[in-house]
C-alpha angles and dihedrals in degrees: 000000000000125000129342106277103152096260105172127195106221113208125182109191094186095059096026091232127142129198143148138243137185125223117230113256093235090056091048091053094049097043100028101202138282116060092346093061091040090055092052093049091047092050092050097044111029133065106242093220091062116136107248095227096042125102089249093069107099118215119208123201104194136181125187138223092279093049115113094012122112091253110133108244092014095107095092126113136171137234112203139180138123105304122243088202099052101015089225134085109327129196137161131181139191142165127234127101108307099090091053094048093045093052093044086054089059106263135102094196147351129232111201116196134177126007134269121238090223136028113286141166128213117229117195120189128170101323097330133091135193134188109224134188114263102179090123090056098048110107094027126115123246093260096057091040093053093046092051095048093045090053091049093048108045105283138279097310093050104046138035118205135205111196142171124213132209092296091061092045090052091045097239099185093236097042115150136215119231122220101201109317102302110044122065138189091213112159131083097014103274088154089063090052089052090048092050088057091050087238106147099178149348119220122197121195117177136168099172125107119251108219132189115236089246101029100180094051092043092051092050095047092044091051092050092049093047093052092049092046094053092070098039116119093226091056090048093049096047093041091054100043110015120223092306088066085082092065096078097052091037090058090055094046096051091251099116113086119225134192095001092317095306099108122066105184106068096152091122090066097062094074091046106043103006131115094279092058096047090046094049125110088253091071115006125084101163148316136265138195144206123258112297095359131133102195102081091203095157116101119220111204137192118266090219110051105144129285097003116057116198136220093216142013105244108124124212127267123229093270093055093047093049094043094053096027123043095010090061095032092248116145100175108109094195090056092047091052089051093049090048091051092048089057090047093051096042088043105241135144107254093210096054093040096050092042094051091051090048090054090055093048089053091049090052092050090049091051094244092125137005140203089280088067094048103053090262095300109143105229097197126146111272095012101144096181091054092052094048091049092046094051088056092046093049094050091051095036091235121164114313087359087073089064093047091049086071092067130250097289097054093036091054091049090053093047089052132188107081096325090125089070087071098046104101101203142118119218088346099307120110118245118255121242100272119099118230089201087071094040111029097195088064088065090061090043091057095043097051105027114130095235101036126269107358139154100192103056090074136028099238096115092057096035096052091053092049093245091118115044118171106159090174088075098031103270096125106164126223094097123166098235095204095048125088094202114115093002094115092064091046091050095051092052092043093050093050090051089047091058089053094052092048090052102042083032126223131159116268091229093061095049088085089057104043122076123225090248091053092049091053094044095048093045091051094047091048097044102033092232124120101230122173119210088253092054092049090052089049088052088053092051091047092052093047092050092048092052092044091051092048089052090051090052088050091057106274116140137174089274089068093059093091144105131243121262094249092060093045088057113085115240113250096224145005130065092314096046111153093005123127129163117253094233095172092058094044094047092050091054092040093055091049094050094043092045090233118163122236090265090058097254124128114255120253095239093052093049094048091050088058094048093256098124091132089058091047090054092053093047 
């Protein structure tokens, strides 16, 4: 309750003890909140050689100064720990309701240490917390778990629930955490960390008011932003079509991956699994939104839509449609919706799951493995039944699914021969569904991102298309999308800004709507600090360097800043035919701008200039 002050709920599941701590104001100013503050607390408190699935790995659930306010796009929060998928810094974020309920219950974040000997859930209510038995929930999917805990705690409008499903319990390395039934912390395997701690769910119940530090100014600036956003073309587009509305145009631009990144021309898939199909009367019944938002980007679908009945009504996002659609050569929208929901209920990242299955299909086509190696499952392109069966097997770690639960990198290594050529991942995390051969800056994004291949920890995707133009920080627009020249400078700026928006936080989709002045004004009014734009960008650089340095100490070197073979092979057709990012050029310029040494580590002088002398000493 009140303003964002870094009040942390400290939970030790081994001892069963609960306490509180306050973050120093100087730390808050330098690291803001969200994943930035989580990284700082992790660095100060946790041994960086910790095993990700051991009790010593600390998991942080962290809101930011905008969390819980009525700011559109301010509903996001992060869950962070060492990743079981990449074995380096792991973070995942989502919107929804949890940040608002957590902060209205009196806390800005949670630090979860140790591991319980039996299944438990954590219930937080208005300044108090209790660890409760969850034996009756263990073995259930996220949907049933959420329904049960809502019923026990006053209903949907009273409680917000984070839950893992069977995939998290079985420590699938890319297990996700569900926030209610529509928002998911999918990437880097935070659900597996939760499962290793025997923590089935976290419930937040809050009745307090979340105030900005300067409420009158915040209310005025929020109102101005909201009025301006209502008429913005990005809001109109996403409101009308959801994120999957991008699939149609992406297919025409060479952005949509096909057949495990081999095919370039995927234009035939727009009319079959694109935004128009998902938004048709056959599937759509309505829309939904995150706390305080105005976009309504969430798609609400029918439970009965043909051959694949559903348990819930949360429709897929673009990433889920592409991962189970074009990547696997499946053009049946009803089947894609079903596969997406299975991952949601089991609690698995749709990108990593779809990509790992695509790797196996490619290996089968190349003759590396056959049905005798896959428990008789026919991994052929477009085989819907095989995918549905495999999702179930992965979540429960049954048979060949146990191998695929390790992620594409480890699975390919176990398969052997040249299977790794078909694992499309960076630093162990599967590549999201946007093609760097169509947008070269995305190649550098994927190669150097602090959590593995990612498209939401920087603003390159929007900047390179001219959707985000902030000349005051050097994002000028007018970029040649299929050129690698100048993309290193763009990426550095974009990454620094990305760390700010994941710490404040604000939704990626609204970054194309908000101005830099509005971001500064709203952050100041919410936090009580007097940031300038320059200081916020320095905070972003500091956070990026801290995470990069932690990754170095966890074993990441310059050799890991690379791209998979599939993406370094030009597509044969489509809008990006013959195009491939010049990664060598971009990395050379990137290292020079970032002041990274040849081994990939930040230089001492750069770190000390950012107040990271303690990190410099460890490196």
